[in-house]
C-alpha positions as CSV (number, residue, x, y, z in Angstrom):
1,X,23.7,-20.8,-13.0
2,X,27.5,-20.6,-12.6
3,X,28.6,-19.1,-9.3
4,X,30.8,-16.5,-11.1
5,X,27.8,-15.3,-13.2
6,X,25.6,-15.1,-10.2
7,X,28.2,-13.1,-8.4
8,X,28.5,-10.7,-11.3
9,X,24.8,-10.2,-11.6
10,X,24.5,-9.7,-7.9
11,X,27.0,-6.9,-8.0
12,X,25.3,-5.3,-11.0
13,X,21.9,-5.4,-9.2
14,X,23.4,-4.0,-6.0
15,X,25.1,-1.2,-7.8
16,X,21.9,-0.4,-9.8
17,X,19.9,-0.5,-6.6
18,X,22.3,1.8,-4.8
19,X,22.2,4.3,-7.6
20,X,18.4,4.2,-7.7
21,X,18.1,4.7,-4.0
22,X,20.6,7.6,-4.0
23,X,18.8,9.2,-7.0
24,X,15.4,9.1,-5.2
25,X,17.0,10.3,-2.0
26,X,18.2,13.4,-3.9
27,X,14.8,13.9,-5.5
28,X,13.1,13.5,-2.2
29,X,15.4,16.0,-0.5
30,X,14.6,18.6,-3.2
31,X,10.9,18.0,-2.6
32,X,11.3,18.3,1.2
33,X,10.4,14.6,1.6
34,X,11.9,11.4,2.7
35,X,12.8,8.8,0.0
36,X,10.0,6.6,1.3
37,X,7.5,9.4,1.1
38,X,8.6,10.3,-2.5
39,X,8.3,6.7,-3.6
40,X,4.8,6.4,-2.1
41,X,3.9,9.6,-3.9
42,X,5.2,8.0,-7.1
43,X,2.9,5.0,-6.5
44,X,-0.1,7.3,-6.0
45,X,0.8,9.2,-9.1
46,X,0.9,6.0,-11.2
47,X,-2.4,4.8,-10.0
48,X,-5.4,5.5,-12.2
49,X,-7.1,8.2,-10.1
50,X,-7.3,8.5,-6.3
51,X,-6.1,5.5,-4.3
52,X,-6.8,4.2,-0.9
53,X,-4.1,4.1,1.8
54,X,-4.5,0.4,1.9
55,X,-3.6,0.1,-1.8
56,X,-0.5,2.3,-1.2
57,X,0.4,-0.1,1.7
58,X,-0.1,-3.1,-0.7
59,X,2.1,-1.6,-3.4
60,X,4.8,-0.4,-1.1
61,X,5.0,-3.2,1.3
62,X,4.6,-0.8,4.2
63,X,2.2,-1.3,7.1
64,X,-1.0,0.7,6.9
65,X,0.1,2.6,10.0
66,X,3.3,3.6,8.3
67,X,1.4,4.7,5.2
68,X,-0.9,6.9,7.3
69,X,2.2,8.8,8.5
70,X,3.4,9.0,4.9
71,X,0.1,10.4,3.7
72,X,0.1,12.9,6.6
73,X,3.5,14.2,5.6
74,X,2.6,14.3,1.8
75,X,-0.6,16.2,2.7
76,X,1.3,18.7,4.9
77,X,3.8,19.2,2.0
78,X,0.9,19.9,-0.4
79,X,1.5,16.9,-2.7
80,X,-1.8,15.0,-1.9
81,X,-5.1,15.5,-0.3
82,X,-7.6,13.2,1.3
83,X,-11.0,13.0,-0.4
84,X,-14.2,11.0,0.2
85,X,-14.8,8.1,-2.1
86,X,-17.8,9.3,-4.3
87,X,-19.1,5.7,-4.3
88,X,-18.7,4.9,-0.6
89,X,-18.6,8.0,1.6
90,X,-17.1,5.9,4.4
91,X,-13.9,5.5,2.5
92,X,-11.1,8.0,2.2
93,X,-9.0,8.2,-0.9
94,X,-5.6,9.8,-1.5
95,X,-5.6,12.2,-4.5
96,X,-2.4,13.7,-5.9
97,X,-2.5,17.5,-6.2
98,X,-0.8,18.7,-9.4
99,X,0.7,21.8,-7.7
100,X,4.4,22.0,-7.7
101,X,5.2,18.6,-9.1
102,X,6.1,20.0,-12.5
103,X,9.0,21.8,-11.1
104,X,10.7,18.5,-10.4
105,X,10.3,17.3,-14.0
106,X,13.8,18.4,-15.0
107,X,15.6,15.9,-12.7
108,X,13.5,13.1,-14.0
109,X,14.1,14.1,-17.5
110,X,17.8,13.7,-17.0
111,X,17.2,10.1,-15.8
112,X,14.8,9.5,-18.7
113,X,17.4,10.7,-21.2
114,X,20.0,8.5,-19.6
115,X,17.7,5.5,-20.0
116,X,17.1,6.4,-23.7
117,X,20.9,6.7,-24.3
118,X,21.4,3.2,-22.9
119,X,18.4,1.6,-24.6
120,X,19.5,3.0,-28.0
121,X,22.5,0.6,-27.8
122,X,20.3,-2.4,-28.2
123,X,18.4,-4.0,-31.1
124,X,14.7,-4.7,-31.0
125,X,15.1,-8.4,-30.2
126,X,17.6,-7.5,-27.4
127,X,15.1,-5.0,-26.0
128,X,12.5,-7.7,-25.9
129,X,14.8,-9.9,-23.8
130,X,15.6,-7.0,-21.5
131,X,11.9,-6.1,-21.1
132,X,11.1,-9.7,-20.3
133,X,13.9,-9.9,-17.7
134,X,12.7,-6.6,-16.0
135,X,9.1,-7.7,-15.9
136,X,10.0,-11.1,-14.4
137,X,12.4,-9.5,-12.0
138,X,9.7,-7.0,-10.8
139,X,7.0,-9.7,-10.5
140,X,9.3,-12.1,-8.7
141,X,10.8,-9.4,-6.3
142,X,7.3,-8.1,-5.5
143,X,6.0,-11.6,-4.8
144,X,8.9,-12.9,-2.8
145,X,10.2,-9.8,-1.1
146,X,7.6,-7.1,-0.9
147,X,4.4,-9.1,-0.5
148,X,5.8,-11.4,2.2
């Protein structure tokens, strides 16, 4: 890759990353959470059912000790609860409580509409390339940065 192209893409990714972090910091503040707590809640929400603290640690790249603190704060704020695993009573699972989460939907809908506005600018073949890039970026970043 040409150095100039690499520099441009580096700047784009840094700007996108900064905007994403600031967006989630704003959301977290409205929820009474830290940005880390809000993103761990997001990971738990996207899981298929209750999830272990260990799985949240794997997905987030945080230590299990840090995740315990996150879960404590999320539980105190009423966003999750700890429940016993019905298949193994020794295990504790983290279950998202539906409660007040709906009231934060509007801010996410603005972000969703922004994404739709941008994606509407691309043809189906272009979207396939963008999707392939994003999947590969996520996979590579998770493997090389988060899972290390």
